[in-house]
C-alpha positions as CSV (number, residue, x, y, z in Angstrom):
1,X,0.1,0.1,-0.1
2,X,3.3,2.3,1.1
3,X,4.7,1.6,-2.3
4,X,1.1,2.4,-4.4
5,X,0.8,5.3,-2.4
6,X,4.5,6.8,-3.1
7,X,3.8,6.0,-7.0
8,X,0.5,8.0,-7.3
9,X,1.8,10.9,-5.4
10,X,5.2,10.6,-7.5
11,X,2.6,10.9,-10.7
12,X,0.9,13.9,-9.3
13,X,4.3,15.5,-8.6
14,X,5.2,15.4,-11.9
15,X,1.8,16.4,-13.6
16,X,3.9,19.4,-15.5
17,X,5.7,17.1,-17.2
18,X,2.7,14.8,-18.2
19,X,1.5,17.9,-19.6
20,X,4.7,19.2,-21.2
21,X,5.1,15.3,-22.6
22,X,1.2,15.7,-24.3
23,X,1.9,18.6,-25.8
24,X,5.0,17.3,-27.7
25,X,3.6,14.5,-28.6
26,X,0.5,16.2,-30.1
27,X,2.4,18.7,-31.6
28,X,5.2,16.3,-33.2
29,X,2.0,14.2,-34.5
30,X,0.1,16.9,-36.3
31,X,3.3,17.9,-37.8
32,X,3.7,14.7,-39.3
33,X,0.1,14.4,-40.5
34,X,0.5,17.7,-41.8
35,X,3.6,16.5,-44.3
36,X,2.4,14.2,-47.1
37,X,5.7,12.1,-47.5
38,X,5.1,11.0,-43.1
39,X,1.4,11.3,-43.4
40,X,1.0,7.5,-43.9
41,X,3.2,6.4,-41.5
42,X,1.8,8.8,-38.7
43,X,-1.7,7.6,-39.6
44,X,-0.3,4.1,-38.7
45,X,0.5,5.3,-35.2
46,X,-3.3,6.9,-34.1
47,X,-3.9,3.8,-32.2
48,X,-0.7,4.2,-30.1
49,X,-1.7,7.8,-29.4
50,X,-5.3,6.7,-28.3
51,X,-3.3,3.8,-26.3
52,X,-1.1,6.9,-24.9
53,X,-3.3,9.2,-23.9
54,X,-5.9,6.7,-22.3
55,X,-2.7,4.9,-20.2
56,X,-1.7,8.5,-18.8
57,X,-5.3,9.7,-17.8
58,X,-5.8,6.4,-16.1
59,X,-2.5,6.8,-14.0
60,X,-4.3,10.1,-12.7
61,X,-7.2,8.7,-11.8
62,X,-8.3,7.8,-8.3
63,X,-9.5,5.0,-6.8
64,X,-10.4,1.7,-9.1
65,X,-13.3,0.7,-7.2
66,X,-15.7,-2.4,-8.8
67,X,-17.8,0.1,-9.7
68,X,-15.4,2.0,-11.6
69,X,-14.0,-1.0,-13.5
70,X,-17.8,-2.1,-14.2
71,X,-18.7,1.4,-16.0
72,X,-15.3,1.2,-17.8
73,X,-16.1,-2.4,-18.8
74,X,-20.0,-1.8,-19.8
75,X,-18.9,1.4,-21.7
76,X,-16.0,-0.2,-23.5
77,X,-18.3,-3.0,-24.3
78,X,-21.8,-1.5,-25.4
79,X,-19.8,1.3,-27.5
80,X,-18.2,-1.5,-29.6
81,X,-21.2,-3.8,-29.8
82,X,-23.0,-0.3,-30.8
83,X,-20.0,0.5,-33.7
84,X,-20.2,-3.0,-34.9
85,X,-23.9,-2.9,-35.6
86,X,-23.7,0.7,-37.0
87,X,-20.9,-0.4,-39.3
88,X,-22.5,-3.4,-40.5
89,X,-25.5,-2.0,-40.9
90,X,-26.0,1.7,-40.8
91,X,-28.9,2.0,-39.0
92,X,-27.4,3.7,-36.0
93,X,-24.8,6.3,-37.3
94,X,-25.6,6.0,-41.2
95,X,-23.6,4.4,-44.1
96,X,-20.1,4.6,-42.9
97,X,-16.8,2.1,-43.2
98,X,-13.8,2.3,-41.2
99,X,-10.2,2.7,-43.0
100,X,-6.6,1.2,-41.3
101,X,-6.1,4.3,-39.3
102,X,-7.6,2.5,-36.0
103,X,-5.7,-0.4,-36.4
104,X,-7.1,-3.8,-35.9
105,X,-10.7,-4.9,-36.7
106,X,-13.2,-7.6,-35.8
107,X,-16.4,-7.9,-38.0
108,X,-15.0,-4.2,-39.7
109,X,-15.0,-2.4,-36.3
110,X,-11.7,-1.2,-34.6
111,X,-11.1,-3.1,-31.6
112,X,-9.9,0.2,-30.1
113,X,-13.1,2.0,-30.7
114,X,-14.7,1.2,-27.5
115,X,-11.2,2.6,-25.8
116,X,-11.8,6.0,-28.0
117,X,-15.3,5.9,-26.6
118,X,-14.6,5.2,-23.1
119,X,-11.6,7.9,-23.0
120,X,-13.5,10.9,-24.5
121,X,-16.7,9.9,-22.2
122,X,-14.7,10.1,-19.2
123,X,-12.3,13.6,-19.7
124,X,-15.7,15.0,-21.2
125,X,-17.1,13.7,-17.6
126,X,-13.9,15.2,-15.8
127,X,-14.1,18.6,-17.8
128,X,-17.9,19.2,-15.9
129,X,-16.6,17.6,-12.4
130,X,-14.8,21.0,-12.9
131,X,-18.1,23.2,-12.4
132,X,-20.4,23.4,-9.7
133,X,-23.4,22.2,-12.0
134,X,-25.9,20.0,-10.6
135,X,-25.2,16.9,-11.9
136,X,-28.1,16.2,-14.7
137,X,-26.9,19.5,-15.8
138,X,-23.2,18.3,-15.5
139,X,-24.4,14.7,-17.8
140,X,-25.9,17.2,-20.2
141,X,-22.9,19.1,-20.4
142,X,-20.5,16.2,-21.0
143,X,-22.6,15.1,-23.9
144,X,-22.8,18.4,-25.2
145,X,-18.9,18.5,-25.5
146,X,-18.8,15.4,-26.9
147,X,-21.4,16.1,-29.6
148,X,-19.0,19.1,-30.1
149,X,-16.0,17.4,-30.3
150,X,-17.6,14.8,-32.9
151,X,-18.4,17.7,-35.4
152,X,-14.9,18.4,-35.4
153,X,-13.7,14.9,-35.3
154,X,-15.9,14.2,-38.8
155,X,-14.5,16.7,-40.6
156,X,-10.9,15.1,-40.1
157,X,-11.6,11.7,-39.8
158,X,-11.6,10.9,-43.8
159,X,-8.1,12.0,-44.0
160,X,-6.5,10.1,-41.1
161,X,-8.3,6.9,-42.7
162,X,-10.5,6.8,-39.6
163,X,-13.7,6.2,-41.3
164,X,-15.7,7.6,-44.1
165,X,-19.7,8.5,-44.8
166,X,-20.9,7.0,-48.5
167,X,-22.9,10.6,-48.3
168,X,-21.0,13.5,-49.3
169,X,-22.1,14.9,-45.7
170,X,-22.2,13.5,-42.8
171,X,-25.9,12.5,-41.9
172,X,-27.4,14.0,-38.9
173,X,-28.2,10.9,-37.3
174,X,-24.6,10.4,-36.9
175,X,-24.9,13.6,-34.4
176,X,-28.2,12.6,-32.9
177,X,-26.7,9.2,-32.3
178,X,-23.1,10.9,-30.6
179,X,-25.4,12.6,-28.4
180,X,-27.3,9.7,-26.9
181,X,-24.8,7.1,-26.6
182,X,-23.0,9.9,-25.0
183,X,-25.4,11.0,-22.6
184,X,-26.4,7.2,-21.6
185,X,-22.8,6.4,-21.2
186,X,-22.3,9.9,-18.8
187,X,-25.3,8.6,-17.0
188,X,-23.7,5.5,-16.4
189,X,-20.5,7.6,-14.8
190,X,-22.9,9.1,-12.8
191,X,-25.1,6.8,-11.5
192,X,-22.5,4.4,-10.5
193,X,-20.9,7.7,-8.7
194,X,-17.6,7.5,-11.0
195,X,-15.0,10.1,-9.6
196,X,-13.4,11.7,-12.6
197,X,-11.8,14.6,-11.2
198,X,-8.9,14.1,-12.8
199,X,-6.1,16.5,-13.4
200,X,-4.7,15.5,-16.7
201,X,-8.1,14.2,-18.1
202,X,-9.2,17.7,-19.2
203,X,-5.8,18.6,-20.6
204,X,-5.8,15.5,-22.9
205,X,-9.7,16.6,-24.4
206,X,-8.1,20.5,-24.9
207,X,-5.2,19.0,-26.5
208,X,-7.0,16.6,-28.8
209,X,-9.6,19.1,-29.6
210,X,-7.1,21.5,-30.4
211,X,-5.0,18.9,-32.3
212,X,-7.8,17.9,-34.6
213,X,-8.9,21.7,-35.1
214,X,-5.7,22.8,-36.1
215,X,-5.6,19.4,-38.4
216,X,-8.8,20.3,-39.8
217,X,-7.7,23.8,-41.0
218,X,-4.2,22.1,-42.4
219,X,-5.5,19.2,-44.3
220,X,-8.5,20.9,-45.9
């Protein structure tokens, strides 16, 4: 226990170095994706970037209670199944296909997509935990944050070989589905009383949003 506590304290004490590392890491990623000659290589690093970001957020999470693990497993499994159904039927988000940018797939669905949902739900709820809002407003606030994030991400995703819609424009149903899922997953976080107070989670959310905004201006 003492060793674990010392490790946790050491992580918190080095917060600024983790922030600096994330800034440099995403800046290098932005540069690599902006240059045509290196874009393909950096696209293949997308799963690694997602895993690394999730790992750093996990380091700064507090107690991993049974409820916390249950919530994380539920969100990962449910989001993966929804994406699997969605990409194979077109009934949830619209007609789209996944590219190679998110790595290994199972039934046309990247295995890492569930982790992506879990990370985004967690960090958006962590942002709202910094407010003094009523819990229900925090849930809706986190869902709107995720929706805003998705509006930005959808414009860049095809250029990064993440996914592509068959329509020329992203269908409205995609955004509706994103909001509903974000709302349901945020309710899970709230109902199971998961503590998302995490110093670095809002930083990750902000850096990723700026990262995709910069790519949108550069690639489009």
